[in-house]
Steps between C-alpha positions, in 0.01 A plus 500: 500500500635842405467757777598816318474811711458857390569812699349826384745782564281811514577872524313829521598722208408827331503685830816706447555673164873549578534119512397493133754765404777338705432156356444335837139418417606312187771313691241394755253390232768284341509297823136458605219280370213735582460870565239719668481823302392822674198620309442859597375497858794515739750530213536456126363667190402388150849554357671303777241223473563468125878483542482245781247284313730494197789391722286226654418375153868511398606288798199267509384638834135451601358851540244589761327810629611659827218740592515712812320779676542824299724642769833586342609716793503192724580249222164328553593391850214674677140385470284765339136552596291364212175313468518145371363625168759778473779258585382245245485772234848623590650151474306419184620816326865432585485137384307596187758764407786251525300230319432737209868583466585129513241432229651773279828308527325170420543378855281429799505521876548183700417614851408784735688568825377790715761744633560616856192610691274362227653156557426531872139600429463197272653262755277622779194537272423840647271601213 
């Protein structure tokens, strides 16, 4: 019996534009198997998303959305007061934006991993 194992080496990316210019983001993406791409809430913008998605495609990295509270001042680490409906809309819009860019590049998203305080809200099912 063959017991092959697989470890997914995952990283959060698209959060620091200087990392793109410096080349550290690309070096990181050459090493991982999946990446969570900031999609405009806590960090990231359309241009960064497009560049990072192209790098993921180049290196065969599974791309996923990394939505967060739209709180750039605190890097999405503080829970923002929102109704469940507002929060769902915020997350949906971020994921949809990244998915559209991926589709324009003939790619697709493989997963969604909430960022920071949004992850904590999801874990504790506060809304």
